[in-house]
Residue, then its C-alpha position, 0 to 999 in steps of 0.5 A: m408584766s416585768a418589774p421594770s414595766h410596774q416601776h414605770c407605771r408607778c413613776l408615771c402615777s398615771d390615772f389613764i393610758k392613751t394610745s396616741t395623741g390622735k394626730e398621728a398617721v397611725n393612731a389606735t390599733y388593736p394589736v398595740a391596744i391589747v398589749m397596752m390593756r394587758a400591762i393595765r391588767d397585770y399592773f392592777l393584779y400586781t398593785g391593786y390600782k386600776v388605771g384607765f385606757k382611752p384609744a384615740g385616733g382613727i375611731r370615726t363610727a359608732q360600729e368601731s366604737l362597739v369594737w373597742l368597747n367589747l375589746v376592753k370588756e374582754e381584756l380588762g372586764n366589766d369594772w373598766l366599762c365606766p367613764h372614769l376607766f375607759r373613755l374614747g378619744a374620737s372627735s369624729l365619732l360624734a358626728d356619726i353618733e348624731r347621724q345615727v340618732r337622727t336616722h332613728a328618730c326619722c325612722k321612728v317618726l315615719c313609722t308612727y305616722s305611716a298608713p295603717h295596714p288593711h286587715 
């Protein structure tokens, strides 16, 4: 990370950086996120201060959220896998998670009450 980048982060005094507001036509993209996470990592190595990361916009499914989780783990490490350093800005993600929980719960109920298998 270049010195101006360090200066920029220090002047912002940021606890988190975010890929976008989530309201633009193009939101969280992997290439931009990787650059941002590498800047966060470099800043941490330079200063010892951990800045959080929040991808926002376009994250609509639980499967997509797992991709982001893995990307953060690979780029920043396990220390960033906590709410005070990693958050998803994905309001539409909740609907998919709720749908999956309902589906999983219904499947468990159906399996519990299914007829016993003949021996």
